C-alpha atoms as a printed R data frame, in Angstrom:
    type eleno elety resid chain resno       x       y       z
1   ATOM     1    CA   MET     A     1   8.025  22.369 -24.244
2   ATOM     2    CA   ALA     A     2   9.141  23.150 -20.695
3   ATOM     3    CA   ALA     A     3  11.134  20.845 -18.661
4   ATOM     4    CA   ALA     A     4   9.466  19.052 -15.865
5   ATOM     5    CA   VAL     A     5  10.221  20.518 -12.368
6   ATOM     6    CA   ILE     A     6  10.451  18.937  -9.237
7   ATOM     7    CA   ARG     A     7   9.800  21.010  -6.022
8   ATOM     8    CA   PRO     A     8   8.486  20.582  -2.381
9   ATOM     9    CA   VAL     A     9   4.823  20.192  -2.072
10  ATOM    10    CA   THR     A    10   2.453  23.092  -0.745
11  ATOM    11    CA   ILE     A    11  -0.972  23.428   0.627
12  ATOM    12    CA   ALA     A    12  -2.074  24.911  -2.832
13  ATOM    13    CA   ASP     A    13  -1.180  21.563  -4.791
14  ATOM    14    CA   ALA     A    14  -4.058  19.583  -2.540
15  ATOM    15    CA   PRO     A    15  -6.572  19.947  -5.508
16  ATOM    16    CA   ALA     A    16  -4.374  18.372  -8.056
17  ATOM    17    CA   ILE     A    17  -3.037  15.649  -5.789
18  ATOM    18    CA   ALA     A    18  -6.343  14.570  -4.647
19  ATOM    19    CA   ASP     A    19  -7.361  14.594  -8.290
20  ATOM    20    CA   ILE     A    20  -4.440  12.447  -9.261
21  ATOM    21    CA   TYR     A    21  -5.042  10.012  -6.339
22  ATOM    22    CA   SER     A    22  -8.731   9.824  -6.710
23  ATOM    23    CA   TYR     A    23  -8.043   8.188 -10.152
24  ATOM    24    CA   TYR     A    24  -6.066   5.494  -8.822
25  ATOM    25    CA   ILE     A    25  -8.897   4.984  -5.839
26  ATOM    26    CA   ARG     A    26 -11.504   4.660  -8.488
27  ATOM    27    CA   HIS     A    27  -9.890   2.662 -11.098
28  ATOM    28    CA   THR     A    28  -6.854   0.754  -9.527
29  ATOM    29    CA   THR     A    29  -5.585  -1.451  -6.811
30  ATOM    30    CA   ALA     A    30  -2.555   0.581  -6.271
31  ATOM    31    CA   THR     A    31  -4.182   2.183  -3.256
32  ATOM    32    CA   PHE     A    32  -6.529   0.175  -1.180
33  ATOM    33    CA   ASP     A    33  -8.420   3.405  -0.325
34  ATOM    34    CA   THR     A    34 -12.072   3.242  -1.805
35  ATOM    35    CA   ALA     A    35 -13.404   6.652  -0.963
36  ATOM    36    CA   GLU     A    36 -11.956   9.764  -2.610
37  ATOM    37    CA   ILE     A    37 -10.180  12.133  -0.525
38  ATOM    38    CA   ALA     A    38 -11.314  15.839  -1.059
39  ATOM    39    CA   PRO     A    39  -8.974  18.696  -1.310
40  ATOM    40    CA   PRO     A    40  -9.358  19.679   2.394
41  ATOM    41    CA   ALA     A    41  -8.593  16.277   3.715
42  ATOM    42    CA   MET     A    42  -5.364  16.147   1.500
43  ATOM    43    CA   GLN     A    43  -4.494  19.608   2.880
44  ATOM    44    CA   GLU     A    44  -4.484  18.053   6.233
45  ATOM    45    CA   LYS     A    45  -2.589  14.984   4.920
46  ATOM    46    CA   ILE     A    46   0.340  17.338   3.439
47  ATOM    47    CA   VAL     A    47   0.371  19.487   6.562
48  ATOM    48    CA   ALA     A    48   0.790  16.390   8.855
49  ATOM    49    CA   ALA     A    49   3.525  15.136   6.624
50  ATOM    50    CA   VAL     A    50   5.642  17.940   5.606
51  ATOM    51    CA   THR     A    51   7.445  18.552   8.900
52  ATOM    52    CA   ASP     A    52   8.812  15.251   9.245
53  ATOM    53    CA   TYR     A    53   9.096  13.778   5.812
54  ATOM    54    CA   PRO     A    54   9.822  14.758   2.112
55  ATOM    55    CA   TYR     A    55   6.965  15.388  -0.134
56  ATOM    56    CA   LEU     A    56   7.760  16.239  -3.556
57  ATOM    57    CA   VAL     A    57   5.419  17.321  -6.596
58  ATOM    58    CA   LEU     A    58   6.500  17.131 -10.189
59  ATOM    59    CA   GLU     A    59   5.381  19.901 -12.522
60  ATOM    60    CA   GLU     A    60   5.341  19.772 -16.441
61  ATOM    61    CA   ASN     A    61   4.230  22.972 -18.282
62  ATOM    62    CA   GLY     A    62   2.818  24.556 -14.905
63  ATOM    63    CA   GLU     A    63   0.651  21.397 -14.547
64  ATOM    64    CA   LEU     A    64   1.074  19.128 -11.680
65  ATOM    65    CA   ILE     A    65   1.442  15.522 -12.811
66  ATOM    66    CA   GLY     A    66   2.690  13.794  -9.873
67  ATOM    67    CA   TYR     A    67   3.851  13.437  -6.341
68  ATOM    68    CA   SER     A    68   5.925  11.165  -4.124
69  ATOM    69    CA   CYS     A    69   5.977  11.579  -0.388
70  ATOM    70    CA   VAL     A    70   7.043   9.320   2.688
71  ATOM    71    CA   SER     A    71   4.951   8.845   5.574
72  ATOM    72    CA   ALA     A    72   5.621   7.194   9.054
73  ATOM    73    CA   TRP     A    73   5.875   3.546   8.549
74  ATOM    74    CA   LYS     A    74   4.683   2.665  12.244
75  ATOM    75    CA   PRO     A    75   3.632   5.147  15.166
76  ATOM    76    CA   ARG     A    76   6.271   3.695  17.557
77  ATOM    77    CA   ALA     A    77   9.404   5.649  18.666
78  ATOM    78    CA   ALA     A    78  11.655   2.935  17.191
79  ATOM    79    CA   PHE     A    79  10.395   3.315  13.664
80  ATOM    80    CA   LEU     A    80  11.157   7.291  13.598
81  ATOM    81    CA   ARG     A    81  14.056   6.575  11.044
82  ATOM    82    CA   SER     A    82  11.790   4.454   8.936
83  ATOM    83    CA   GLY     A    83   9.163   5.602   6.393
84  ATOM    84    CA   GLU     A    84   6.730   4.461   3.630
85  ATOM    85    CA   VAL     A    85   7.249   5.830   0.135
86  ATOM    86    CA   SER     A    86   4.156   6.708  -2.029
87  ATOM    87    CA   ILE     A    87   4.407   7.856  -5.541
88  ATOM    88    CA   TYR     A    88   1.655   8.676  -8.037
89  ATOM    89    CA   LEU     A    89   1.466   9.907 -11.302
90  ATOM    90    CA   HIS     A    90  -1.283  11.358 -13.633
91  ATOM    91    CA   GLN     A    91  -2.597   8.607 -15.641
92  ATOM    92    CA   GLU     A    92  -1.647  10.419 -18.857
93  ATOM    93    CA   HIS     A    93   1.889  10.833 -17.740
94  ATOM    94    CA   THR     A    94   3.098   7.296 -16.807
95  ATOM    95    CA   GLY     A    95   5.706   5.432 -18.706
96  ATOM    96    CA   LYS     A    96   7.855   8.499 -19.600
97  ATOM    97    CA   GLY     A    97  10.424   8.370 -16.975
98  ATOM    98    CA   HIS     A    98   8.871  10.915 -14.606
99  ATOM    99    CA   GLY     A    99   8.315   8.329 -11.851
100 ATOM   100    CA   ARG     A   100  11.913   7.396 -11.799
101 ATOM   101    CA   ARG     A   101  13.117  11.160 -11.772
102 ATOM   102    CA   LEU     A   102  10.482  11.937  -8.941
103 ATOM   103    CA   LEU     A   103  11.270   9.186  -6.652
104 ATOM   104    CA   GLY     A   104  14.889   9.422  -7.226
105 ATOM   105    CA   ALA     A   105  14.561  13.163  -5.963
106 ATOM   106    CA   LEU     A   106  12.681  11.886  -2.867
107 ATOM   107    CA   LEU     A   107  15.184   9.380  -2.275
108 ATOM   108    CA   ASP     A   108  17.983  12.062  -2.444
109 ATOM   109    CA   ARG     A   109  16.315  14.224   0.276
110 ATOM   110    CA   ALA     A   110  15.734  11.062   2.746
111 ATOM   111    CA   PRO     A   111  18.937  11.749   4.436
112 ATOM   112    CA   ASP     A   112  18.065  15.466   5.105
113 ATOM   113    CA   TYR     A   113  14.941  13.955   7.361
114 ATOM   114    CA   GLY     A   114  17.131  11.676   9.394
115 ATOM   115    CA   LEU     A   115  15.534   8.635   7.394
116 ATOM   116    CA   HIS     A   116  17.290   5.182   7.249
117 ATOM   117    CA   SER     A   117  15.049   2.718   5.949
118 ATOM   118    CA   LEU     A   118  11.990   3.102   3.215
119 ATOM   119    CA   ILE     A   119   9.640   0.681   2.555
120 ATOM   120    CA   SER     A   120   7.237   0.665  -0.482
121 ATOM   121    CA   GLY     A   121   4.200  -1.863  -0.484
122 ATOM   122    CA   ILE     A   122   3.182  -2.593  -4.081
123 ATOM   123    CA   ALA     A   123  -0.313  -4.249  -4.904
124 ATOM   124    CA   LEU     A   124   0.184  -6.826  -7.272
125 ATOM   125    CA   PRO     A   125   0.249  -7.079 -10.389
126 ATOM   126    CA   ASN     A   126   2.194  -4.200 -10.915
127 ATOM   127    CA   PRO     A   127   5.324  -4.602 -13.122
128 ATOM   128    CA   GLY     A   128   5.922  -1.232 -13.918
129 ATOM   129    CA   SER     A   129   6.286   0.049 -10.248
130 ATOM   130    CA   GLU     A   130   7.949  -3.105  -9.358
131 ATOM   131    CA   ALA     A   131  10.851  -2.410 -11.924
132 ATOM   132    CA   LEU     A   132  11.076   1.208 -11.166
133 ATOM   133    CA   HIS     A   133  11.787   0.606  -7.339
134 ATOM   134    CA   LEU     A   134  14.345  -1.969  -8.344
135 ATOM   135    CA   SER     A   135  16.081   0.436 -10.508
136 ATOM   136    CA   LEU     A   136  16.214   2.904  -8.041
137 ATOM   137    CA   GLY     A   137  18.048   0.640  -5.616
138 ATOM   138    CA   PHE     A   138  15.023  -1.040  -3.598
139 ATOM   139    CA   THR     A   139  15.165  -4.864  -2.839
140 ATOM   140    CA   HIS     A   140  12.194  -7.301  -2.688
141 ATOM   141    CA   THR     A   141  11.862  -8.080   0.866
142 ATOM   142    CA   GLY     A   142   8.597  -9.906   1.186
143 ATOM   143    CA   LEU     A   143   5.088 -11.046  -0.376
144 ATOM   144    CA   MET     A   144   1.921 -10.752   1.707
145 ATOM   145    CA   ARG     A   145  -0.753 -12.852   0.223
146 ATOM   146    CA   GLU     A   146  -4.219 -11.685  -0.077
147 ATOM   147    CA   MET     A   147  -3.590  -8.384   2.230
148 ATOM   148    CA   GLY     A   148  -6.144  -6.410   0.648
149 ATOM   149    CA   PHE     A   149  -9.751  -6.512  -0.920
150 ATOM   150    CA   LYS     A   150 -10.970  -4.504  -3.701
151 ATOM   151    CA   PHE     A   151 -13.018  -4.630  -6.704
152 ATOM   152    CA   ASP     A   152 -14.491  -8.122  -5.594
153 ATOM   153    CA   ARG     A   153 -11.034  -9.846  -5.224
154 ATOM   154    CA   TYR     A   154  -8.243 -10.239  -2.899
155 ATOM   155    CA   ILE     A   155  -4.862  -8.638  -3.821
156 ATOM   156    CA   ASP     A   156  -1.363  -9.484  -3.085
157 ATOM   157    CA   ILE     A   157   1.297  -7.019  -1.661
158 ATOM   158    CA   ALA     A   158   5.051  -7.020  -2.617
159 ATOM   159    CA   TYR     A   159   7.193  -5.405  -0.133
160 ATOM   160    CA   TYR     A   160  10.316  -3.293  -1.246
161 ATOM   161    CA   GLN     A   161  13.046  -1.963   1.102
162 ATOM   162    CA   TYR     A   162  15.688   0.857   0.459
163 ATOM   163    CA   ILE     A   163  18.637   1.546   2.863
164 ATOM   164    CA   VAL     A   164  19.485   5.365   2.830
165 ATOM   165    CA   PRO     A   165  23.146   5.734   2.142
166 ATOM   166    CA   ASP     A   166  25.109   7.176   4.780
């Protein structure tokens, strides 16, 4: 069995990323998107992100099984050194340490992009994602009650912050 490889995203990864993300749209509250994103739209998101933010994928045996990226936290100039972290793994590849490797690699690249503060919003309940973020040095900074509405229920969001070391 080949080792998992973490590498920068390419446009060719858009169909696999859209497939992974679509699972979470259809079946979970990990994202508040409710309509699936087609590969061409995912390509546009990748192109918009890669210049300013790190965006990595995880491959195992030649198959893309996860991705992690940073996007703009807020559009104002004062927030240019801040970003929002996302991480999604193919549903058959969770709980195997891949998330820790992938998110850790993303955090390692944050200084290269001039990032100082990263935030992650986690829809609750999601103890696995909360534990992952805490294990990598994020701190719990807040709870927003009933911020999302999906699958006929309101969903709380826990916020976690990571200060990028100098």
